[in-house]
C-alpha positions in Angstrom: -31.0 22.6 -20.7 -33.2 21.3 -18.1 -35.8 20.7 -20.7 -33.4 18.9 -22.8 -32.3 16.5 -20.0 -36.0 15.9 -19.2 -36.9 15.0 -22.8 -33.9 12.9 -23.1 -34.7 11.0 -20.1 -38.2 10.3 -21.0 -37.3 9.2 -24.5 -34.8 6.9 -22.9 -37.6 5.6 -20.8 -39.9 4.9 -23.3 -37.2 3.5 -25.6 -36.3 1.0 -22.6 -40.0 0.1 -21.9 -40.8 -0.5 -25.6 -37.6 -2.9 -25.8 -38.8 -4.7 -22.7 -42.3 -5.4 -24.1 -40.5 -6.7 -27.3 -38.5 -9.1 -25.5 -41.7 -10.6 -23.7 -43.2 -11.5 -27.2 -40.2 -13.6 -28.6 -41.0 -17.2 -28.8 -38.5 -19.3 -27.0 -36.2 -21.5 -28.8 -36.9 -25.0 -29.4 -34.2 -26.2 -27.2 -35.8 -23.8 -24.4 -39.1 -25.3 -25.0 -37.9 -28.8 -24.7 -35.9 -28.2 -21.5 -39.1 -26.6 -19.9 -41.3 -29.4 -21.1 -39.0 -32.3 -20.1 -38.5 -30.4 -16.4 -42.3 -30.1 -16.0 -42.7 -33.9 -17.0 -40.0 -35.0 -14.7 -41.7 -33.2 -11.9 -45.2 -34.3 -12.5 -44.3 -38.0 -13.7 -41.5 -38.6 -11.6 -39.5 -39.5 -14.6 -36.1 -41.6 -14.2 -33.0 -39.7 -15.5 -33.0 -42.1 -18.8 -36.7 -41.3 -19.3 -36.0 -37.5 -18.8 -33.2 -37.8 -21.6 -35.4 -39.6 -23.8 -38.5 -37.1 -23.4 -36.2 -34.0 -24.0 -35.1 -35.4 -27.1 -38.8 -36.2 -28.2 -39.9 -32.6 -27.0 -37.0 -31.2 -29.0 -38.1 -33.0 -32.1 -41.5 -31.7 -31.4 -40.4 -28.1 -31.0 -38.4 -28.1 -34.1 -41.2 -29.6 -36.1 -43.6 -26.9 -34.6 -41.5 -24.2 -35.4 -41.3 -25.6 -39.0 -44.9 -26.1 -39.3 -45.4 -22.4 -38.2 -43.1 -21.3 -40.7 -44.4 -23.2 -43.7 -48.2 -22.5 -43.0 -48.2 -18.8 -42.3 -51.7 -17.4 -43.4 -53.0 -21.1 -43.2 -54.4 -21.3 -39.7 -56.3 -24.3 -40.1 -53.8 -26.2 -42.1 -51.2 -25.4 -39.4 -53.4 -26.4 -36.6 -54.2 -29.8 -38.1 -50.4 -30.5 -38.8 -49.7 -29.4 -35.2 -52.1 -31.8 -33.8 -50.8 -34.6 -35.8 -47.4 -34.0 -34.5 -48.6 -33.7 -31.0 -50.4 -37.0 -31.2 -47.2 -38.9 -32.8 -45.3 -37.5 -29.9 -47.9 -38.5 -27.3 -47.5 -42.0 -28.5 -43.5 -41.7 -28.2 -43.8 -40.4 -24.7 -46.3 -42.9 -23.7 -44.4 -45.7 -24.7 -41.4 -44.6 -22.3 -43.8 -44.7 -19.2 -44.9 -47.2 -16.7 -48.5 -47.5 -16.1 -48.6 -45.1 -13.0 -46.8 -42.4 -15.1 -49.1 -42.9 -18.0 -52.2 -42.1 -15.5 -50.2 -38.9 -14.2 -49.4 -38.1 -17.8 -53.3 -38.0 -18.6 -53.8 -36.2 -15.6 -51.2 -33.5 -16.7 -52.4 -33.2 -20.1 -56.0 -32.6 -18.8 -54.8 -29.9 -16.4 -53.0 -28.4 -19.3 -56.1 -28.3 -21.6 -58.2 -27.1 -18.7 -55.6 -24.2 -18.2 -55.3 -23.4 -21.7 -59.3 -23.2 -22.3 -59.2 -20.8 -19.1 -56.7 -18.5 -20.7 -58.7 -18.2 -23.8 -56.8 -20.6 -25.9 -59.8 -23.0 -26.8 -61.1 -23.5 -30.0 -60.4 -20.7 -32.5 -58.7 -18.6 -30.0 -55.4 -17.3 -29.1 -52.2 -18.8 -30.3 -53.1 -22.4 -29.1 -50.6 -24.5 -27.3 -50.1 -28.2 -27.0 -48.0 -30.9 -26.5 -46.0 -31.4 -23.1 -43.4 -28.8 -24.0 -45.9 -25.8 -23.7 -46.4 -25.4 -27.6 
């Protein structure tokens, strides 16, 4: 009887651990990514409430586009990366249009910092999942 209880306990522990790891791999929803990105930019760039609302909308569009690009380009990594880069550049222009001169300087510094961090994590050219945009894609 004790052996059965111990085996059941171990099995339950392994299943719980495996489920917890599965949860960590899930990609955040576009809404979650947009919210996180808008929060980061609001803090880093000292955005106004109006700017935050507009940036969040831009980031949500970007996150949805990124998700769609991933789904449509499975197996074509280079094509996917080219489309993502184009989408990120377009969104960069939209965000820049909302910023004043000081915020633009801070935005450039923020993007450089993110690129440095991504390269440090092995997400540079041809490695990892790649990221990008202000929303952390």
